[in-house]
C-alpha positions, 0 to 999 in steps of 0.5 A: 481212887488214892492220890498216889496212883498211877492213873491219879498221877497221870490226871495231874500231869501235862503227858498225852495219856496212853494207858491201856486196858493191858496196863490197868489189868497188870496192876489187877490180881491173877485171873485166869481167863478162862475161868472168867467172864472175859473168857472171849474164846468161846470155849469152854475150861477143861479144868483137868487139861488145863492142870496137865498141860501146867504140869507138863510145862514144869515137869518137863525133863532137863539135861543133868548138866551143861556137860551133858547137853553140849556132849550130846549135841557134839555127839549129834553132829560128830558122825561117820561123815566126819571120818569117811565124807569130809576127808574124801571131799577134802582130798577131792576138791584142792586138799588145803583148799577145801578148807576155805569154802567149807570154813566160809560157808559153815560161818554164813550158813551152818553157824546161823541155821544152827542157831536158829534151831538151838533157839526156838527148841529151847524157847518153846520147848517142844520138838519139831512138831510143837515149834513149828505149829507154833510158830506158824500152823500152816507150816507145820508140815515142817515137824512131820517132814523132819519126823518121816526124814529122821526115820529113813535116814536111821533105817539106813544109819543103824545098818552101818553101825550093825557093819561095824559091829560085826567087823567089831567081833571079827577083830578079836583075831590074829592075824586079821581075817581080811589080811589073807586071802582064803584058800579053797580046795580044788581036788587035792590041791588048795588054791587062792579064791578067784575073786580075792586073787584079782580084787584084794584080800580086804575087798573081798572080804567086804563084798564076800564074807560081809554083804554076801552081795549081789550083782545088782540091786534086782537080785535079793538073794534072800537075808543075810543072817549075820547081818540080820543079827548084827542089826538086831544088836544095833537096834537093841542098842539104840533102843536101850539108850533111848528108852528113858529119854535123855535121863538114859540117852544122856549118860550114854552120851559121855562115853558114846561122844568122848571115846571117838576123840581118844581113838582118834588122837590115838591113831593120830600119834600111831599114824605119824609114826608110820612111815610114809605118813608124812607123805599122806599129810603133805598131799592133804594140805598142798592146796589146789588153788584153782579148785576153790573157783569150781562151782562144785566144790562150793556146792559140795562144801555147803552140802556137808556143812548142811548135813555135818550139823544135822540141821532140818533133822529135828534132832538139834531141836529135841535136844535143846527143848530140854534146857533151861529158858536162860541157857546161852544157846548162841555160845552152844551154837557156836561151840559145837559148830566148830568143834564139829569143823575141828573134829573133821579137820582131826579125822582127816589128819588121821585118814591121810596118815593111814592112806600115806602109809597104805600108798606106801606100801601099795606103791612098794608091792607095785615096784616089786612086781613090775621089777620082777617083769622087767627080771623076766625080760631080761632073762628072756632078752627081750630087753637089753641089759644095757637099758638097766643103770649101772647103779641099779640093785633089784635085791634092794631096789628103790622106787627112785631107782624103778622110776629111772629104770621104768623112763630109760625102757619107756623111752627105748622101747616107745613103740613097743612099750604098751606090750610090756605092761609095766606100771609107773608105780607114782606114789602120787597115783596111789595118793590120788585114789579117791576113797569114800563112804564104806570104801574108806571105812571097811576097805581102805582102813582096814587093808592099812591096819592089817600092816599094823603092829598088834593090828587087832588091838587098832581094829578093834579101837577103830570099829568101837570108835564108829560105833559110838559115832554112829550111836551117837548120831542115831540118838540125836536123829531118834530123838527127832521122832519120839521127843515131837510124837511124844510132845505132840500125842502124849504117847509114853515113852518107853512104849512109843520108844521100843515099838519105834525101834521094832518096826524099824528093824523090820523094815530095815530088813529090806538092808540086810538082804544081799542086795541090801548094800544097793538100797543104803546107796539109794537111801543115802543119796536121795531120802534126805538131801532135797527134802531136807534142804526144803525143810530148812528153807522153810524153818529160815523163812517161817522165822525170819519172814512169817513171824519176823527177824525183828521180833525174832531177834527181841525174843532171842534178847529176852532169852539169852540177856544180851542181843545177838549180833546183827550178822544174824539179823541180815544171815537169817532174812537174806544169805542163808534163805539165798544160799539154800535156794541155790543149793536146792536148785543146784541138787536138783540141776544135778539129779537131772544131768546125772541119772540115778545109778549104783556101783555094783559089785560083779562077782565074775569080773571081781569089780564095781560097775556103774549100773542105772537104776531099773523102773520100780528102782526108780519108783521107790527113789521118787517115792522116798522124796516125795513121801518125805516132803509130803507133809509139807503141802499137805498140812498148809492145805488142811490148815488154810482151807480149815479142814483141821484145827490150827488153833488160830481162832484161840485165845487164852491168857493165863497169870502165872508166877508173875508173868504172863503166858499167851497162846494167840496166833493168826488173828484178823486185823480187826479183831477187838480182843487184841485190845485186851493185850496191847496198846494199839491193834497192830502191836500182835502179841508174840506167839512164843512163851514170854520170859523176862526181858533184859537188854543189858546194863543202861538198856530198856525192854521195849516189853517191859510196861511196868517202871516198877523194878519189882512188880507186885509179884517180884519182877512185875508182868511183862505185856507184849508190844513187839514189833510186827512181822515185817510181812 
């Protein structure tokens, strides 16, 4: 043996020799152990499969640029919820005071979990099914549960895009079709539609012209053909955007992610120029500090953070799986999280500016109507002219003058005041009317836009923005289905995407019945909340407690080139799981305390009425929750009792291009094959794909076993010696 060899040097030194078999192997020629006599797996070598696996690893699609990837993640996380859910919660839960719990929970829950999903997707380069099968086979049901939830959410989410498409095409008219109530002929006389007169023009257009809604979920009423066509268009758009994978969806993201910001900024500028916009914004930022002590506010803030970032759906993992191994996903997580937050604040400013304008319009309308009542009472001597302050001019009556007159009449006519039927007409009351979801977008916003100059232009822009927001989120949601299925089952991308869209459209016909809006409400409220909370908790546990937080931090150090902040260690190991468990418990308690129900539109009353779900609808609701959660225990049981293979008995080692790629999981403690790859039996090799370790200047990686800066193949072999899981 040459005198300058490593072993000879150790023999002449006083140091204790700790050279392992792995160290010796590191200086040998690259060998594929599946093909050699050292094959310890007992499995036969499939040359064709081996070649296919290697080819797939090298030829996995990638984003054309970092900007395209960031826009895709922003387009996925920034969705309709930022426009119509966040402003509602802000108004309901203390205005500016709500921003404090939201920001705190974004930092301690949202950012760490978002970073975790980005990291595992980028490291393992698979969809959600492949990622969780790789990290912990017994929890492989996480990936399947994510796919099911994505499917449920995609079914009704695309219906909302269909509604936006309908309004978009209806916006090319002047005046807008929802600006006035329609007239119906009663013999020779044309009268205003009763249902519209008792509600409002925008409300009537939404419930009757758009949805043609039935009085309850039990009354199907047949298909609404207008909405069916719009749903077909929506699924066609999604299919075209997804058919080539990220090669097509990435290009769509340039428009679908950026255009909403253009519209929001335009609306903000236009909104600030409207009369009363400042009243709305002041109302938003006037903090009700007592609300910060309400646990319900924190629960709703945590839920909004959870869904705003798209955690647990698999879309985040799918998008990050197309990144390069050395991409700085920590920067991506921080950037996207805070862009999402600032987008919510921007949308809230726009919403409150418009609602402030609308509140002023409605308040003026209220003053005029009640002033006419007072004039009638004065003319019929029900009220005395002495009650009217001398400076009040009915031809130019201001809200301040009316309020003064109202208080005088209420004081003098205290015993008979209710009989007069006068309203207070307070601006604060109009601003306090909570509007969320479809009510905000399709009723409140559309009503405000009828008062805009050039209203059709603003309507077209608004609904085009909603279509783009929805499309960006739908691409991410569908990627949460297509990427893991294509990765796992090797189906053809184009065929599966088209088939998935056609199947989803056919199932989605349930949402375009006349009772379809009630099913949208059911799916929105119950199909994702509990299952996704459980999914994210198990994701956190799989990485932090089963795989090991220290080991995961080491993997991130290798991948990023720097060690993440210690904050993430404690967030993943303790803070996030506890917070998510509290959120899940609170959601279950709320479900038990508040019986499930929905708001039905009653045609005869021209008003909404809360109804409880019938027994068959409750069965569907419970089935949604169970079906979405079913893969979690099912896969665990099948793999725990070895009813299906999870690859736990496989040990394959392949040397390639100067790095060793391993696939090792769940080996028994006394398995001697450990000694081939590690110094001591307790040092379990990482199941994640390895990468050259770098801890920064002046640091030594515990994963680098060769002292030579340039190994035989340029970078040296990397051998596993990461800490074992803490469990």
